[in-house]
C-alpha positions as a Markdown table, in Angstrom:
| # | Residue | x | y | z |
|---|---|---|---|---|
| 1 | Met | -0.3 | 0.3 | 0.0 |
| 2 | Lys | 3.0 | 2.4 | 0.9 |
| 3 | Asn | 4.6 | 1.6 | -2.3 |
| 4 | Arg | 1.3 | 2.5 | -4.6 |
| 5 | Trp | 0.8 | 5.6 | -2.9 |
| 6 | Ile | 3.9 | 6.7 | -3.3 |
| 7 | Phe | 3.7 | 5.9 | -7.5 |
| 8 | Ile | 0.7 | 7.6 | -6.9 |
| 9 | Val | 1.9 | 10.8 | -5.5 |
| 10 | Ala | 4.9 | 10.9 | -8.1 |
| 11 | Ala | 2.7 | 11.0 | -10.3 |
| 12 | Val | 0.4 | 14.0 | -8.9 |
| 13 | Val | 3.5 | 15.8 | -8.5 |
| 14 | Leu | 4.2 | 15.4 | -12.0 |
| 15 | Ile | 0.7 | 16.4 | -13.0 |
| 16 | Ala | 0.5 | 19.5 | -10.8 |
| 17 | Gly | 3.8 | 20.6 | -12.8 |
| 18 | Ile | 6.3 | 20.5 | -9.5 |
| 19 | Gly | 8.9 | 18.0 | -11.6 |
| 20 | Phe | 9.1 | 15.2 | -9.5 |
| 21 | Val | 13.2 | 13.6 | -8.2 |
| 22 | Ala | 13.4 | 10.2 | -6.8 |
| 23 | Met | 15.3 | 11.0 | -3.3 |
| 24 | Lys | 17.3 | 8.0 | -3.1 |
| 25 | Leu | 19.2 | 8.9 | -6.0 |
| 26 | His | 20.4 | 11.4 | -4.5 |
| 27 | Lys | 21.1 | 10.1 | -1.8 |
| 28 | Gly | 25.0 | 11.1 | 0.0 |
| 29 | Thr | 24.5 | 14.2 | -3.1 |
| 30 | Ser | 24.7 | 18.1 | -2.1 |
| 31 | Ser | 21.8 | 20.2 | -3.1 |
| 32 | Pro | 22.8 | 23.1 | -5.4 |
| 33 | Ala | 23.2 | 26.7 | -3.3 |
| 34 | Ser | 20.5 | 27.8 | -5.4 |
| 35 | Glu | 18.3 | 24.9 | -4.1 |
| 36 | Pro | 18.0 | 24.2 | 0.2 |
| 37 | Ala | 17.5 | 21.3 | 1.5 |
| 38 | Pro | 13.7 | 20.2 | 1.7 |
| 39 | Leu | 12.4 | 21.2 | 5.4 |
| 40 | Pro | 11.9 | 18.2 | 7.3 |
| 41 | Val | 8.6 | 17.4 | 8.1 |
| 42 | Gln | 8.2 | 17.5 | 11.1 |
| 43 | Lys | 8.2 | 21.1 | 11.0 |
| 44 | Leu | 5.8 | 21.5 | 8.3 |
| 45 | Leu | 3.4 | 19.3 | 10.3 |
| 46 | Asp | 3.8 | 21.7 | 13.1 |
| 47 | Glu | 3.4 | 25.0 | 10.5 |
| 48 | Ala | -0.2 | 23.2 | 8.9 |
| 49 | Thr | -1.3 | 22.5 | 12.7 |
| 50 | Gln | -0.5 | 25.9 | 13.8 |
| 51 | Ala | -2.3 | 27.4 | 10.8 |
| 52 | Glu | -5.4 | 25.6 | 10.6 |
| 53 | Thr | -4.9 | 26.4 | 14.6 |
| 54 | Ser | -5.1 | 29.8 | 13.9 |
| 55 | Gly | -7.6 | 29.5 | 10.9 |
| 56 | Asp | -5.0 | 30.4 | 8.1 |
| 57 | Ser | -6.2 | 28.1 | 5.4 |
| 58 | Met | -3.5 | 28.7 | 3.1 |
| 59 | Lys | -0.5 | 28.4 | 5.2 |
| 60 | Ala | -1.5 | 25.1 | 6.2 |
| 61 | Arg | -2.1 | 24.1 | 2.5 |
| 62 | Thr | 1.2 | 24.9 | 1.4 |
| 63 | Ala | 2.7 | 22.8 | 4.5 |
| 64 | Tyr | 0.9 | 19.6 | 3.5 |
| 65 | Gln | 1.5 | 20.7 | -0.5 |
| 66 | Gln | 5.5 | 21.1 | 0.3 |
| 67 | Ile | 5.5 | 17.5 | 2.7 |
| 68 | Val | 3.7 | 15.5 | -0.3 |
| 69 | Ser | 6.4 | 17.2 | -3.3 |
| 70 | Glu | 9.2 | 17.0 | -1.0 |
| 71 | His | 8.8 | 13.9 | 1.0 |
| 72 | Pro | 6.5 | 11.3 | -0.9 |
| 73 | Asp | 8.2 | 8.5 | 0.7 |
| 74 | Tyr | 7.4 | 9.6 | 4.2 |
| 75 | Asp | 5.2 | 6.5 | 5.4 |
| 76 | Lys | 2.0 | 9.1 | 6.6 |
| 77 | Val | 1.9 | 10.5 | 3.0 |
| 78 | Glu | -1.5 | 8.7 | 2.1 |
| 79 | Asp | -2.7 | 10.0 | 5.4 |
| 80 | Ile | -1.1 | 14.0 | 4.4 |
| 81 | Gln | -2.6 | 13.6 | 0.8 |
| 82 | Thr | -6.0 | 13.1 | 3.0 |
| 83 | Lys | -6.2 | 15.8 | 4.4 |
| 84 | Leu | -4.8 | 17.8 | 1.8 |
| 85 | Gly | -7.2 | 17.5 | -0.1 |
| 86 | Gln | -10.0 | 17.6 | 2.6 |
| 87 | Leu | -8.6 | 21.2 | 3.0 |
| 88 | Asn | -8.9 | 22.1 | -0.4 |
| 89 | Met | -12.5 | 21.5 | -1.1 |
| 90 | Ser | -12.8 | 23.8 | 2.1 |
| 91 | Ile | -11.3 | 26.2 | 0.7 |
| 92 | Leu | -13.6 | 25.3 | -2.6 |
| 93 | Phe | -16.6 | 25.7 | -0.6 |
| 94 | Ser | -16.0 | 28.7 | 1.2 |
| 95 | Lys | -16.1 | 32.3 | 0.5 |
| 96 | Glu | -11.8 | 32.9 | 1.9 |
| 97 | Gln | -10.5 | 34.7 | -1.4 |
| 98 | Thr | -7.2 | 33.6 | -3.0 |
| 99 | Pro | -5.7 | 34.0 | -6.1 |
| 100 | Gln | -8.6 | 31.3 | -7.8 |
| 101 | Thr | -11.6 | 33.5 | -6.9 |
| 102 | Glu | -12.8 | 37.5 | -7.3 |
| 103 | Met | -15.7 | 38.8 | -5.9 |
| 104 | Tyr | -18.7 | 39.9 | -8.0 |
| 105 | Gln | -21.2 | 42.6 | -7.6 |
| 106 | Val | -24.4 | 41.2 | -9.1 |
| 107 | Gln | -25.9 | 43.4 | -11.6 |
| 108 | Met | -29.2 | 43.9 | -13.1 |
| 109 | Gly | -30.4 | 40.7 | -15.5 |
| 110 | Asp | -27.7 | 38.5 | -13.9 |
| 111 | Ser | -28.8 | 35.0 | -13.2 |
| 112 | Leu | -26.3 | 31.9 | -11.7 |
| 113 | Gly | -26.9 | 29.9 | -14.6 |
| 114 | Lys | -25.6 | 33.0 | -16.5 |
| 115 | Leu | -22.6 | 33.4 | -14.2 |
| 116 | Ala | -21.8 | 29.8 | -14.4 |
| 117 | Lys | -21.8 | 29.9 | -17.7 |
| 118 | Gln | -19.9 | 33.1 | -18.0 |
| 119 | Tyr | -17.0 | 32.1 | -15.4 |
| 120 | Gly | -17.0 | 28.2 | -16.7 |
| 121 | Thr | -18.4 | 27.6 | -13.4 |
| 122 | Thr | -21.6 | 25.4 | -12.2 |
| 123 | Lys | -24.3 | 27.0 | -10.1 |
| 124 | Glu | -23.7 | 24.7 | -7.6 |
| 125 | Leu | -20.6 | 25.8 | -7.0 |
| 126 | Ile | -21.1 | 29.3 | -6.8 |
| 127 | Lys | -24.3 | 28.7 | -4.2 |
| 128 | Arg | -22.6 | 26.2 | -2.1 |
| 129 | Ser | -18.7 | 28.4 | -2.0 |
| 130 | Asn | -21.6 | 31.4 | -0.9 |
| 131 | Gly | -24.1 | 29.9 | 0.9 |
| 132 | Leu | -26.7 | 30.2 | -0.7 |
| 133 | Lys | -30.3 | 27.8 | -0.1 |
| 134 | Ser | -31.9 | 28.8 | -3.6 |
| 135 | Asp | -30.7 | 30.3 | -7.2 |
| 136 | Val | -32.3 | 33.6 | -6.3 |
| 137 | Ile | -29.7 | 36.4 | -6.3 |
| 138 | Arg | -29.9 | 40.4 | -5.6 |
| 139 | Ile | -28.9 | 43.0 | -7.1 |
| 140 | Gly | -25.7 | 44.9 | -5.2 |
| 141 | Gln | -25.1 | 41.0 | -4.0 |
| 142 | Asn | -21.5 | 40.2 | -3.4 |
| 143 | Leu | -21.2 | 37.1 | -4.5 |
| 144 | Arg | -17.0 | 34.9 | -3.9 |
| 145 | Ile | -16.5 | 32.9 | -7.4 |
| 146 | Trp | -14.0 | 30.3 | -8.4 |
| 147 | Lys | -13.0 | 31.5 | -12.0 |
| 148 | Ala | -9.9 | 28.9 | -13.0 |
| 149 | Ser | -10.3 | 25.9 | -15.2 |
| 150 | Phe | -10.4 | 22.6 | -13.3 |
| 151 | Ala | -9.4 | 19.3 | -15.7 |
| 152 | Val | -9.5 | 14.9 | -14.5 |
| 153 | Phe | -7.0 | 12.9 | -14.8 |
| 154 | Val | -8.4 | 9.1 | -14.6 |
| 155 | Ser | -5.6 | 6.4 | -13.6 |
| 156 | Lys | -6.5 | 2.9 | -14.3 |
| 157 | Ser | -3.7 | 1.1 | -12.9 |
| 158 | Gln | -3.9 | 2.8 | -9.8 |
| 159 | Asn | -7.9 | 3.6 | -9.5 |
| 160 | Thr | -8.0 | 6.9 | -9.3 |
| 161 | Leu | -8.8 | 9.8 | -10.3 |
| 162 | Ile | -7.4 | 13.3 | -9.7 |
| 163 | Leu | -8.9 | 16.9 | -9.5 |
| 164 | Lys | -7.3 | 19.6 | -10.5 |
| 165 | Ser | -7.3 | 23.2 | -10.6 |
| 166 | Gly | -5.3 | 25.4 | -13.0 |
| 167 | Glu | -1.5 | 24.0 | -11.8 |
| 168 | Asp | -3.0 | 22.9 | -8.1 |
| 169 | Val | -3.7 | 19.4 | -7.8 |
| 170 | Met | -6.7 | 19.4 | -5.2 |
| 171 | Lys | -8.0 | 16.4 | -4.5 |
| 172 | Ile | -7.5 | 12.1 | -4.7 |
| 173 | Tyr | -10.1 | 9.9 | -5.3 |
| 174 | His | -10.5 | 5.9 | -5.2 |
| 175 | Val | -12.5 | 4.9 | -7.7 |
| 176 | Ser | -13.2 | 1.7 | -9.7 |
| 177 | Thr | -12.6 | 1.3 | -13.9 |
| 178 | Gly | -13.3 | -1.6 | -16.3 |
| 179 | Arg | -12.6 | -5.1 | -15.1 |
| 180 | Asp | -11.2 | -5.9 | -17.6 |
| 181 | Lys | -9.2 | -4.9 | -21.4 |
| 182 | Lys | -12.0 | -6.5 | -23.6 |
| 183 | Glu | -15.4 | -5.7 | -23.1 |
| 184 | Asn | -15.6 | -4.0 | -20.2 |
| 185 | Asn | -12.8 | -2.0 | -21.0 |
| 186 | Thr | -12.2 | 1.6 | -20.1 |
| 187 | Pro | -11.4 | 3.7 | -22.6 |
| 188 | Val | -8.1 | 5.5 | -22.6 |
| 189 | Gly | -7.6 | 9.4 | -24.1 |
| 190 | Thr | -8.9 | 12.4 | -24.0 |
| 191 | Phe | -12.4 | 13.5 | -23.3 |
| 192 | Lys | -14.6 | 16.0 | -22.2 |
| 193 | Val | -17.5 | 16.2 | -19.9 |
| 194 | Gly | -20.5 | 15.8 | -22.5 |
| 195 | Ser | -23.1 | 15.9 | -20.0 |
| 196 | Lys | -24.8 | 15.5 | -16.3 |
| 197 | Ile | -27.8 | 14.7 | -14.5 |
| 198 | Ala | -28.7 | 14.3 | -11.2 |
| 199 | Asn | -29.8 | 10.8 | -9.8 |
| 200 | Pro | -30.2 | 9.3 | -13.1 |
| 201 | Val | -32.1 | 6.4 | -14.8 |
| 202 | Trp | -29.8 | 3.5 | -15.7 |
| 203 | Phe | -31.0 | 2.1 | -18.9 |
| 204 | Lys | -30.2 | -1.4 | -18.1 |
| 205 | Pro | -28.8 | -3.7 | -21.0 |
| 206 | Gly | -31.4 | -5.7 | -22.4 |
| 207 | Gly | -33.9 | -4.5 | -19.3 |
| 208 | Gln | -36.4 | -2.3 | -18.4 |
| 209 | Pro | -35.3 | 1.3 | -17.3 |
| 210 | Val | -34.4 | 1.7 | -13.5 |
| 211 | Pro | -35.6 | 4.6 | -11.3 |
| 212 | Pro | -32.8 | 6.9 | -10.0 |
| 213 | Glu | -34.6 | 5.8 | -6.5 |
| 214 | Ser | -34.3 | 2.0 | -6.7 |
| 215 | Pro | -31.3 | 0.5 | -4.9 |
| 216 | Glu | -30.9 | -1.5 | -7.9 |
| 217 | Asn | -29.4 | 1.9 | -9.8 |
| 218 | Glu | -26.0 | 0.8 | -10.8 |
| 219 | Leu | -25.2 | 4.5 | -11.7 |
| 220 | Gly | -25.5 | 5.9 | -8.3 |
| 221 | Ser | -26.6 | 9.1 | -7.5 |
| 222 | Arg | -24.9 | 10.8 | -10.0 |
| 223 | Trp | -23.9 | 10.6 | -14.0 |
| 224 | Met | -21.1 | 12.3 | -16.5 |
| 225 | Gly | -21.2 | 11.3 | -19.1 |
| 226 | Phe | -18.3 | 11.8 | -21.8 |
| 227 | Asp | -18.5 | 13.9 | -25.2 |
| 228 | Thr | -17.5 | 11.6 | -28.0 |
| 229 | Asp | -19.1 | 8.1 | -26.1 |
| 230 | Pro | -22.9 | 8.8 | -24.2 |
| 231 | His | -22.3 | 5.5 | -23.3 |
| 232 | Tyr | -19.5 | 6.0 | -21.1 |
| 233 | Gly | -18.6 | 8.5 | -17.7 |
| 234 | Ile | -18.2 | 9.0 | -14.2 |
| 235 | His | -20.9 | 8.2 | -12.4 |
| 236 | Gly | -22.0 | 7.0 | -8.2 |
| 237 | Thr | -22.6 | 3.4 | -7.2 |
| 238 | Ile | -24.1 | 0.8 | -5.5 |
| 239 | His | -21.4 | -1.2 | -4.8 |
| 240 | Pro | -19.2 | 1.1 | -2.6 |
| 241 | Glu | -17.0 | -2.2 | -1.1 |
| 242 | Val | -15.1 | -2.5 | -4.7 |
| 243 | Ile | -14.3 | 0.6 | -5.2 |
| 244 | Gly | -10.4 | 0.7 | -5.8 |
| 245 | Ser | -10.6 | -1.8 | -7.9 |
| 246 | Pro | -11.3 | -2.7 | -11.5 |
| 247 | Ala | -14.7 | -3.2 | -11.7 |
| 248 | Thr | -17.2 | -2.1 | -14.2 |
| 249 | Ala | -18.3 | -2.5 | -17.6 |
| 250 | Gly | -16.1 | 0.3 | -18.1 |
| 251 | Cys | -17.2 | 3.5 | -17.1 |
| 252 | Val | -15.2 | 5.3 | -14.3 |
| 253 | Arg | -17.3 | 4.6 | -10.9 |
| 254 | Met | -16.8 | 6.7 | -6.9 |
| 255 | Ala | -18.8 | 6.4 | -4.0 |
| 256 | Asn | -22.1 | 8.9 | -4.5 |
| 257 | Pro | -20.6 | 11.3 | -1.7 |
| 258 | Asp | -17.6 | 11.3 | -4.4 |
| 259 | Val | -19.8 | 11.8 | -7.2 |
| 260 | Glu | -21.5 | 14.4 | -5.6 |
| 261 | Glu | -18.8 | 16.3 | -5.1 |
| 262 | Leu | -17.6 | 16.6 | -8.4 |
| 263 | Phe | -20.2 | 17.1 | -9.7 |
| 264 | Asp | -20.6 | 20.0 | -8.2 |
| 265 | Ile | -17.2 | 21.0 | -9.1 |
| 266 | Ile | -16.7 | 20.8 | -12.6 |
| 267 | Pro | -18.9 | 22.1 | -15.8 |
| 268 | Met | -19.6 | 20.5 | -18.9 |
| 269 | Gly | -16.9 | 20.7 | -20.9 |
| 270 | Thr | -14.4 | 19.6 | -18.4 |
| 271 | Lys | -11.3 | 18.1 | -19.9 |
| 272 | Ile | -10.8 | 14.5 | -19.0 |
| 273 | Thr | -7.6 | 12.0 | -19.2 |
| 274 | Ile | -7.7 | 8.5 | -19.5 |
| 275 | Gln | -4.3 | 6.9 | -18.4 |
| 276 | Glu | -3.2 | 2.9 | -18.1 |
């Protein structure tokens, strides 16, 4: 399990554009003067804890990011990655100002749908980050809007889904992909979100449509279809116990709370990259 997470963290660092270097290859060599040695893990943990205690989420986030990128062989790196994902979601769904956000004052003729399209985001994300209970907004109201784009990366070999915003890795989710490389293979390539359906009907192959509320609905609570082949997509599940293993007919399957979270974040047209 530890080796698996070292591999995943290495991939995360590469995707984030930070550049991953295996520390073991550099054992016994000195760092260039322009590249100071990484801070010890414990010091970074202390910084993160103090920052969270004082309410400085961004400083805590930076410390956790350093641990993940500079100490991928740390024996609790999986816990740190989980904390970082949780902290990122907390920031994303809050009113906290970050370099990826801006404040917008509602004008006459505005609607949540219009603003979501204008900024390339979702109505759900605007509502959640501003504590809105309905789609009603008022002229003069100040809204915090996330303006950085999102992208999704899926690793079939690791059964993970990485959510990225701009250059930042936001969260790593455990998923299930195709159970074999023949009839039930998850396609490799680059796609876009071509459809989004909350509480989807499952059109069971060779059977009757299965309604959203049915305990037999294999799609779970959300569906995000691929643009080039609507038969494939990212969806929820009624089998959370197999998440993390190859178990699907070709789609990318997530736990329902995770797919609901992702559904609220990524808009139509979001890029999805699937790799072996």
